[in-house]
C-alpha positions in Angstrom: 1.3 -14.1 -15.4 4.1 -11.7 -14.6 2.9 -11.2 -11.1 2.3 -14.9 -10.4 5.9 -15.7 -9.6 6.0 -12.8 -7.1 2.8 -14.0 -5.5 4.0 -17.6 -5.2 7.4 -16.5 -3.8 5.7 -14.3 -1.2 3.5 -17.3 -0.2 6.6 -19.5 0.2 8.4 -16.8 2.2 5.7 -15.6 4.5 3.1 -18.4 4.8 5.1 -21.2 6.4 2.7 -22.9 8.7 4.6 -26.2 8.9 7.9 -26.3 10.8 10.2 -28.4 8.5 13.9 -28.8 8.2 13.8 -26.6 5.1 12.2 -23.8 7.1 14.8 -24.1 9.8 17.7 -24.0 7.2 16.0 -21.0 5.5 15.9 -19.1 8.8 19.5 -20.1 9.6 20.6 -18.7 6.2 18.7 -15.5 6.9 20.3 -15.1 10.3 23.7 -15.9 8.9 23.4 -13.2 6.2 22.2 -10.7 8.9 25.0 -11.5 11.3 27.7 -11.3 8.6 26.3 -8.0 7.2 26.2 -6.6 10.8 29.8 -7.8 11.3 31.0 -6.1 8.1 29.4 -2.8 9.1 30.6 -2.9 12.7 34.2 -3.9 11.9 34.6 -1.4 9.1 33.1 1.4 11.2 35.5 0.6 14.1 38.4 0.4 11.8 37.4 3.8 10.3 37.3 5.2 13.8 40.7 3.9 14.7 42.1 5.2 11.4 40.6 8.6 12.0 42.0 8.7 15.5 45.5 7.7 14.4 45.5 10.2 11.5 44.3 12.9 13.9 47.3 12.1 16.2 49.7 12.3 13.3 48.1 15.5 12.2 49.0 17.0 15.6 52.7 16.6 14.7 52.8 16.6 10.9 51.9 19.7 8.9 49.3 19.7 6.1 52.0 20.4 3.6 55.8 19.9 3.9 58.3 21.5 1.6 61.8 19.9 1.2 64.7 20.5 -1.2 64.7 18.2 -4.2 68.5 17.9 -3.9 70.6 18.0 -0.8 69.5 18.3 2.8 69.1 22.0 3.5 68.3 25.2 1.7 68.2 28.9 2.5 64.9 30.7 3.1 66.3 33.5 0.8 65.8 31.0 -2.1 62.0 31.0 -1.4 59.7 33.9 -2.2 58.0 34.1 1.3 55.6 36.8 0.3 54.2 35.0 -2.7 54.1 31.7 -0.8 52.1 33.2 2.1 49.9 35.0 -0.5 48.7 31.7 -2.1 44.9 31.5 -1.4 44.3 29.0 1.4 47.8 29.2 2.9 47.5 30.2 6.6 51.1 30.1 7.9 54.6 29.0 6.9 57.0 27.7 9.6 60.7 26.8 9.3 62.0 23.5 10.5 65.5 22.1 11.1 65.6 18.4 11.7 68.6 16.2 12.5 69.5 13.0 14.4 71.1 13.7 17.8 72.5 11.8 20.7 71.2 13.1 24.0 72.3 12.3 27.5 70.7 13.0 30.9 72.5 11.9 34.1 73.5 8.3 33.3 70.9 7.7 30.6 71.2 8.3 26.8 69.1 8.0 23.7 69.3 8.5 19.9 66.5 10.8 18.8 65.3 12.9 15.9 65.7 16.5 17.0 63.2 18.9 15.4 64.0 22.6 15.7 60.9 24.7 15.1 60.2 28.4 15.1 57.4 30.4 16.9 54.8 29.7 14.2 55.0 25.9 14.6 52.1 25.7 17.1 49.9 27.4 14.5 50.8 24.7 12.0 50.3 21.6 14.0 48.8 22.4 17.4 51.5 20.5 19.4 51.1 23.0 22.2 47.6 21.6 23.0 48.8 18.0 23.3 51.4 18.3 26.1 51.0 15.7 28.9 53.4 17.5 31.3 55.0 20.9 31.2 54.2 23.9 29.0 55.0 24.9 25.5 58.2 26.9 26.1 61.3 26.4 23.9 63.3 29.6 24.6 63.5 32.0 27.5 65.6 35.1 27.6 66.9 36.2 31.1 69.6 38.6 32.5 72.9 37.1 33.3 73.0 38.8 36.8 70.4 39.5 39.5 68.4 42.8 39.2 69.7 45.5 41.5 67.7 48.6 42.4 68.8 51.5 40.2 70.0 49.4 37.3 68.6 50.0 33.8 68.1 47.5 31.0 71.2 48.8 29.3 73.2 47.6 32.3 72.3 44.0 31.7 73.6 41.3 29.5 70.9 38.7 28.5 71.3 35.0 27.8 68.9 32.5 26.2 67.8 29.5 28.1 66.5 26.7 25.8 64.0 24.0 26.6 63.2 20.6 25.1 59.9 18.9 24.6 60.2 15.1 24.6 58.1 12.3 23.1 56.8 10.5 26.1 58.8 7.3 25.6 62.1 9.2 25.2 61.2 11.3 28.3 60.6 8.3 30.6 63.5 6.2 29.2 65.9 9.1 30.1 64.4 9.1 33.6 63.4 12.8 33.4 61.0 14.0 36.0 58.8 17.0 36.0 60.3 20.2 37.3 63.8 18.8 36.9 66.6 21.4 37.1 69.3 19.2 35.6 70.1 20.2 31.9 70.0 17.7 29.1 73.1 17.4 26.9 72.5 17.3 23.1 75.3 16.1 20.9 75.4 16.4 17.1 78.4 15.4 14.9 80.3 18.3 13.6 79.9 19.1 9.9 82.7 18.8 7.4 85.3 17.4 9.8 86.8 14.0 10.2 85.8 11.9 13.2 87.7 13.3 16.2 89.3 11.4 19.0 87.5 13.3 21.8 83.9 14.5 22.3 84.9 18.1 21.7 86.5 17.2 18.4 83.7 15.0 17.1 80.5 16.6 18.4 78.9 20.0 18.9 77.3 19.9 22.3 74.5 22.1 23.7 72.5 22.1 26.9 68.8 22.6 27.3 66.4 22.2 30.2 63.6 19.6 30.1 60.4 21.4 29.4 57.8 18.7 29.2 56.6 15.7 27.2 53.8 14.9 24.7 51.7 11.8 23.9 50.9 11.6 20.2 51.6 8.3 18.7 54.1 5.6 19.5 56.2 6.1 16.4 56.5 9.8 17.3 56.8 9.4 21.1 59.7 6.9 20.7 61.8 9.2 18.5 61.1 12.9 18.5 62.4 15.8 20.6 61.3 19.3 19.8 63.6 22.3 20.4 63.9 25.9 19.4 65.2 26.3 15.8 68.0 28.6 16.8 69.3 26.1 19.3 69.5 23.4 16.6 71.0 25.7 14.0 73.8 26.5 16.5 74.5 22.8 17.0 74.5 22.2 13.3 76.6 25.2 12.4 73.8 26.4 10.1 73.3 29.9 8.8 70.5 31.9 10.4 68.2 31.4 7.4 69.2 27.8 6.7 66.6 25.0 7.3 65.7 21.5 6.2 62.0 22.0 5.4 59.0 24.4 5.5 55.7 23.4 7.2 52.6 25.0 5.7 49.2 25.2 7.3 46.0 25.7 5.4 42.8 27.6 6.0 39.7 25.5 7.0 38.0 24.0 4.0 40.9 24.3 1.6 41.7 21.1 -0.3 45.3 20.0 0.3 45.6 18.7 -3.3 44.8 22.2 -4.7 47.1 24.0 -2.3 49.9 21.5 -3.0 49.7 22.1 -6.7 49.8 25.9 -6.2 52.8 25.7 -3.9 54.6 23.3 -6.4 54.0 25.7 -9.3 55.4 28.6 -7.3 58.5 26.8 -6.0 59.4 24.9 -9.1 61.4 21.7 -9.5 64.0 22.6 -6.9 61.6 21.6 -4.1 59.3 18.7 -3.2 55.9 19.3 -1.7 54.4 16.5 0.4 51.0 16.2 1.8 50.3 14.1 5.0 49.9 10.9 3.0 53.3 11.4 1.4 54.9 12.3 4.7 53.8 8.9 6.2 53.5 6.7 3.1 54.2 3.4 4.8 51.5 4.0 7.5 48.8 4.9 5.0 49.7 2.0 2.7 49.6 -0.5 5.6 46.3 1.0 6.8 44.6 0.7 3.4 46.0 -2.9 3.0 44.7 -3.9 6.4 41.3 -2.4 5.7 41.1 -4.3 2.4 42.3 -7.5 4.1 39.6 -7.2 6.7 37.0 -6.5 4.0 38.0 -9.6 2.1 38.0 -11.8 5.2 34.5 -10.7 6.2 33.4 -11.1 2.6 34.6 -14.7 2.8 32.4 -15.1 5.9 29.5 -13.7 4.0 30.2 -16.3 1.2 30.2 -19.1 3.8 26.9 -17.7 5.2 25.3 -17.8 1.8 26.0 -21.5 1.5 23.1 -22.0 3.9 21.0 -20.0 1.5 22.1 -22.2 -1.4 21.3 -25.3 0.6 17.8 -24.1 1.7 16.8 -23.1 -1.8 18.1 -26.4 -3.2 16.1 -28.3 -0.6 13.1 -26.1 -1.2 13.2 -26.9 -4.9 13.3 -30.6 -4.1 10.5 -30.3 -1.6 8.3 -28.4 -4.0 8.7 -30.8 -6.9 5.0 -31.6 -6.7 4.1 -27.9 -6.8 6.4 -27.4 -9.8 4.8 -30.2 -11.7 1.4 -28.8 -10.9 2.4 -25.3 -12.2 3.9 -26.9 -15.3 0.7 -28.8 -16.0 -1.3 -25.5 -15.6 0.9 -24.0 -18.3 3.5 -22.1 -16.3 6.8 -21.8 -18.2 10.1 -23.2 -16.7 11.6 -19.7 -16.7 8.7 -18.4 -14.6 9.1 -21.2 -12.1 12.9 -20.5 -11.8 12.0 -16.9 -11.4 9.7 -17.8 -8.5 12.4 -19.4 -6.5 14.9 -16.7 -7.4 12.5 -14.1 -6.1 12.2 -16.0 -2.8 16.0 -16.3 -2.5 16.3 -12.6 -3.2 13.7 -11.9 -0.5 15.7 -14.0 2.0 18.9 -12.2 1.2 17.4 -8.7 1.0 15.6 -9.2 4.3 18.8 -10.5 5.9 20.9 -7.6 4.6 18.3 -5.0 5.8 18.2 -6.5 9.3 22.1 -6.7 9.4 22.5 -3.1 8.3 19.9 -1.9 10.8 21.4 -3.8 13.7 25.0 -2.8 12.7 23.9 0.9 12.6 22.3 0.6 16.0 25.4 -1.0 17.6 27.7 1.6 16.1 25.4 4.4 17.1 25.2 3.1 20.7 29.0 2.8 20.8 29.4 6.4 19.5 27.0 7.8 22.1 27.8 5.7 25.2 31.1 4.0 24.5 29.8 0.6 25.6 33.0 -1.3 24.7 36.0 0.1 26.5 39.7 0.0 25.5 41.2 0.3 29.0 42.9 3.1 30.9 46.3 3.1 29.1 44.9 4.3 25.7 44.3 7.7 24.2 40.6 7.1 24.2 38.6 5.2 26.8 36.2 3.4 24.3 36.6 2.0 20.8 36.2 4.8 18.3 33.5 4.3 15.6 33.0 6.2 12.4 30.1 5.2 10.2 30.3 6.1 6.5 27.6 5.9 3.9 30.0 4.3 1.4 30.6 1.4 3.8 26.8 0.7 4.0 26.6 0.8 0.2 29.6 -1.5 -0.4 28.4 -3.9 2.3 24.9 -4.0 0.7 26.3 -4.6 -2.8 28.7 -7.2 -1.6 26.2 -9.3 0.4 23.5 -8.9 -2.3 26.0 -9.9 -5.0 27.2 -13.0 -3.3 23.6 -14.0 -2.3 22.4 -13.5 -5.9 25.2 -15.8 -7.1 24.1 -18.4 -4.6 20.4 -18.0 -5.7 21.3 -18.5 -9.4 23.3 -21.6 -8.7 20.5 -23.1 -6.5 17.7 -22.4 -8.9 19.3 -23.0 -12.3 17.3 -26.2 -12.8 14.2 -25.4 -10.7 11.8 -25.6 -13.6 12.8 -29.0 -15.0 10.2 -31.7 -14.4 10.0 -35.0 -16.3 6.9 -35.8 -18.3 6.4 -38.8 -16.1 6.3 -36.6 -13.0 3.9 -34.1 -14.7 1.6 -37.0 -15.8 1.6 -38.4 -12.3 0.6 -35.1 -10.8 -2.3 -34.6 -13.3 -3.6 -38.1 -12.6 -3.4 -37.4 -8.8 -5.3 -34.2 -9.3 -8.0 -35.9 -11.4 -8.4 -38.7 -8.8 -8.6 -36.1 -6.0 -11.3 -34.1 -7.9 -13.3 -37.3 -8.6 -13.1 -38.3 -5.0 -14.3 -34.9 -3.8 -17.2 -35.1 -6.3 -18.3 -38.5 -5.1 -18.2 -37.4 -1.5 
């Protein structure tokens, strides 16, 4: 008797010789579940790809760990035990940063930027040198003050430092800078500890640097940042040679940032704050997670709407099979087993639809990964929509669609086994008349 509901449900699902409205609605519900499942997989995978791409761009500029003073704006590197910090397992390099708002002018153009002074280890921390669109990664060049004459020795020369700036692409083009420009850029920073002066010389420290190139990373960075040599920024800020605003720390491959963050925090104590990449860009990651959750909920609502067709088809099937239900009741089948029969069929429809949707979604995402069928245009970082498939998305989608579908099945079949005595008697009489007629024939 336990296998009888499964047998009848399979017959209803696979052996549909007559094309009725109920069959059409059942197929529509199956297709709706498949399409909504596919949409969930595709949209979540594309969103994962875009998120990974954006995080990768941020990672080009933001270090894995950033150390800042808990109080105040700056600190001296003498306050940090560099040897112990670099000796922490997993720490690859430590770089000094001085960051300050600045007003820069070039010819008749100007901009307010965030000037980031970095040392020679900064490329090892972030890899900014590999993401330049124009120019080369050169922030400081030392050259003699006068031309070389035959017979001179190095002791005869006085050397001077020429500083270069690397611009975010938007700042670069808004200032009207062109590649190989020989016009210096003026950088102005308000003087520390003095009242606002009446002239530029009284109010600002001004330095000059040559344009060295520009980088494309992410709009929020390209619109704001200018990278310079740390000595150049310290001179403008009247900082001590060992004074900085933060330390950038890179990690060895495979090291978990959470573990390294805890180790650095224990070493430095409460005088410093250690931030991972999520804490350096908290607003972006919160918005990203909220948008992903919103997309998931919207698509889940579409799944819910698609399962209404399943509810309708099962409800109509129960009505259409009243005669079969009465026959099964007259043969001794319990109402619970009859309800189980229709629930099994509803589960078959939803499971088949989910399986097809997951398979089609996987194929679409795989083709997009391999061939980039859907393009983004020429003005983007990548030419085609990025896709990143994750097992957890397939599991969540499967559970979501199956859960909603099972709820619809339970609602549609809650009274499937209920048949009045009058209907059951009419069926028995009809069966007896049919048997008597066949015997006479």
